[in-house]
ZADO-1210 file (C-alpha; in nm, 4 decimals, padded with zeros to 6 digits):
<atoms>
<atom x="01.2281" y="-00.5531" z="-01.8652" code="UNK" pos="1"/>
<atom x="01.2527" y="-00.7261" z="-01.5284" code="UNK" pos="2"/>
<atom x="00.9580" y="-00.6405" z="-01.2961" code="UNK" pos="3"/>
<atom x="01.0292" y="-00.4123" z="-01.0031" code="UNK" pos="4"/>
<atom x="00.8351" y="-00.3717" z="-00.6806" code="UNK" pos="5"/>
<atom x="00.8217" y="-00.0674" z="-00.4542" code="UNK" pos="6"/>
<atom x="00.7145" y="-00.1518" z="-00.0980" code="UNK" pos="7"/>
<atom x="00.6278" y="00.1008" z="00.1706" code="UNK" pos="8"/>
<atom x="00.5542" y="00.0060" z="00.5314" code="UNK" pos="9"/>
<atom x="00.4225" y="00.2266" z="00.8093" code="UNK" pos="10"/>
<atom x="00.2310" y="00.2113" z="01.1371" code="UNK" pos="11"/>
<atom x="00.0176" y="00.4823" z="01.2943" code="UNK" pos="12"/>
<atom x="-00.0753" y="00.4948" z="01.6611" code="UNK" pos="13"/>
<atom x="-00.2495" y="00.8315" z="01.6445" code="UNK" pos="14"/>
<atom x="-00.4812" y="01.0050" z="01.4012" code="UNK" pos="15"/>
<atom x="-00.3983" y="01.3326" z="01.2348" code="UNK" pos="16"/>
<atom x="-00.2801" y="01.4906" z="00.9174" code="UNK" pos="17"/>
<atom x="00.0288" y="01.2680" z="00.8733" code="UNK" pos="18"/>
<atom x="-00.1565" y="00.9404" z="00.7988" code="UNK" pos="19"/>
<atom x="-00.4045" y="01.1250" z="00.5763" code="UNK" pos="20"/>
<atom x="-00.1250" y="01.2955" z="00.3811" code="UNK" pos="21"/>
<atom x="00.0637" y="00.9665" z="00.3528" code="UNK" pos="22"/>
<atom x="-00.2423" y="00.7843" z="00.2180" code="UNK" pos="23"/>
<atom x="-00.3004" y="01.0602" z="-00.0361" code="UNK" pos="24"/>
<atom x="00.0641" y="01.0552" z="-00.1435" code="UNK" pos="25"/>
<atom x="00.0587" y="00.6769" z="-00.1950" code="UNK" pos="26"/>
<atom x="-00.2608" y="00.6953" z="-00.4012" code="UNK" pos="27"/>
<atom x="-00.0847" y="00.9514" z="-00.6200" code="UNK" pos="28"/>
<atom x="00.2267" y="00.7318" z="-00.6375" code="UNK" pos="29"/>
<atom x="00.0120" y="00.4339" z="-00.7390" code="UNK" pos="30"/>
<atom x="-00.1421" y="00.6363" z="-01.0236" code="UNK" pos="31"/>
<atom x="00.2036" y="00.7308" z="-01.1522" code="UNK" pos="32"/>
<atom x="00.3357" y="00.3754" z="-01.1180" code="UNK" pos="33"/>
<atom x="00.0454" y="00.2390" z="-01.3226" code="UNK" pos="34"/>
<atom x="00.1755" y="00.4424" z="-01.6151" code="UNK" pos="35"/>
<atom x="00.5082" y="00.2561" z="-01.6026" code="UNK" pos="36"/>
<atom x="00.5384" y="-00.0950" z="-01.7337" code="UNK" pos="37"/>
<atom x="00.6861" y="-00.3555" z="-01.5007" code="UNK" pos="38"/>
<atom x="00.6639" y="-00.1552" z="-01.1766" code="UNK" pos="39"/>
<atom x="00.4330" y="-00.2523" z="-00.8908" code="UNK" pos="40"/>
<atom x="00.3538" y="-00.0843" z="-00.5585" code="UNK" pos="41"/>
<atom x="00.2707" y="-00.2578" z="-00.2314" code="UNK" pos="42"/>
<atom x="00.1590" y="-00.0490" z="00.0662" code="UNK" pos="43"/>
<atom x="00.1706" y="-00.2175" z="00.4057" code="UNK" pos="44"/>
<atom x="00.0148" y="-00.0074" z="00.6776" code="UNK" pos="45"/>
<atom x="-00.1397" y="-00.0752" z="01.0137" code="UNK" pos="46"/>
<atom x="-00.2079" y="00.0687" z="01.3544" code="UNK" pos="47"/>
<atom x="-00.4942" y="00.1766" z="01.5769" code="UNK" pos="48"/>
<atom x="-00.5162" y="00.5178" z="01.4101" code="UNK" pos="49"/>
<atom x="-00.6791" y="00.3620" z="01.1045" code="UNK" pos="50"/>
<atom x="-00.9675" y="00.2354" z="01.3196" code="UNK" pos="51"/>
<atom x="-01.0600" y="00.5991" z="01.3781" code="UNK" pos="52"/>
<atom x="-00.9950" y="00.7052" z="01.0169" code="UNK" pos="53"/>
<atom x="-01.1822" y="00.4330" z="00.8286" code="UNK" pos="54"/>
<atom x="-01.3027" y="00.6502" z="00.5368" code="UNK" pos="55"/>
<atom x="-00.9444" y="00.7488" z="00.4516" code="UNK" pos="56"/>
<atom x="-00.8069" y="00.3959" z="00.4615" code="UNK" pos="57"/>
<atom x="-01.1053" y="00.2447" z="00.2780" code="UNK" pos="58"/>
<atom x="-01.0754" y="00.4942" z="-00.0076" code="UNK" pos="59"/>
<atom x="-00.6978" y="00.4496" z="-00.0275" code="UNK" pos="60"/>
<atom x="-00.7251" y="00.0707" z="-00.0335" code="UNK" pos="61"/>
<atom x="-00.9712" y="00.0966" z="-00.3233" code="UNK" pos="62"/>
<atom x="-00.7185" y="00.2925" z="-00.5289" code="UNK" pos="63"/>
<atom x="-00.3958" y="00.1075" z="-00.4461" code="UNK" pos="64"/>
<atom x="-00.3355" y="-00.2216" z="-00.6258" code="UNK" pos="65"/>
<atom x="-00.1692" y="-00.4103" z="-00.3400" code="UNK" pos="66"/>
<atom x="-00.2648" y="-00.2673" z="00.0008" code="UNK" pos="67"/>
<atom x="-00.2121" y="-00.4811" z="00.3100" code="UNK" pos="68"/>
<atom x="-00.2142" y="-00.4598" z="00.6847" code="UNK" pos="69"/>
<atom x="00.0625" y="-00.6324" z="00.8812" code="UNK" pos="70"/>
<atom x="-00.1396" y="-00.9521" z="00.9320" code="UNK" pos="71"/>
<atom x="-00.2134" y="-00.9942" z="00.5610" code="UNK" pos="72"/>
<atom x="00.1441" y="-00.9037" z="00.4712" code="UNK" pos="73"/>
<atom x="00.2763" y="-01.1669" z="00.7099" code="UNK" pos="74"/>
<atom x="00.0544" y="-01.4300" z="00.5490" code="UNK" pos="75"/>
<atom x="00.0635" y="-01.3268" z="00.1807" code="UNK" pos="76"/>
<atom x="00.3610" y="-01.1036" z="00.0968" code="UNK" pos="77"/>
<atom x="00.5809" y="-01.3872" z="-00.0283" code="UNK" pos="78"/>
<atom x="00.3197" y="-01.5167" z="-00.2708" code="UNK" pos="79"/>
<atom x="00.2241" y="-01.1650" z="-00.3905" code="UNK" pos="80"/>
<atom x="00.5877" y="-01.0790" z="-00.4630" code="UNK" pos="81"/>
<atom x="00.6488" y="-01.4151" z="-00.6302" code="UNK" pos="82"/>
<atom x="00.3444" y="-01.3683" z="-00.8548" code="UNK" pos="83"/>
<atom x="00.4425" y="-01.0132" z="-00.9472" code="UNK" pos="84"/>
<atom x="00.7990" y="-01.1086" z="-01.0334" code="UNK" pos="85"/>
<atom x="00.6928" y="-01.4056" z="-01.2442" code="UNK" pos="86"/>
<atom x="00.4276" y="-01.2141" z="-01.4406" code="UNK" pos="87"/>
</atoms>
């Protein structure tokens, strides 16, 4: 089976329930994806809201296999995708 990658990107300027719900949903998605062979999940998220919601983002990044902010994604996304597809 050829590997597949799901990528989600978002940016949050303000705090609130939306970024918290999104983080929770992506942690749940990651758990379900881990049960499927050949599927990987990359979450790219950024924005000043995360500076004020550090516990949420720290916990989410611990549970998601390939979390990135925009800076890391810009520098590493090509190599991460290449490695995942060649595995």
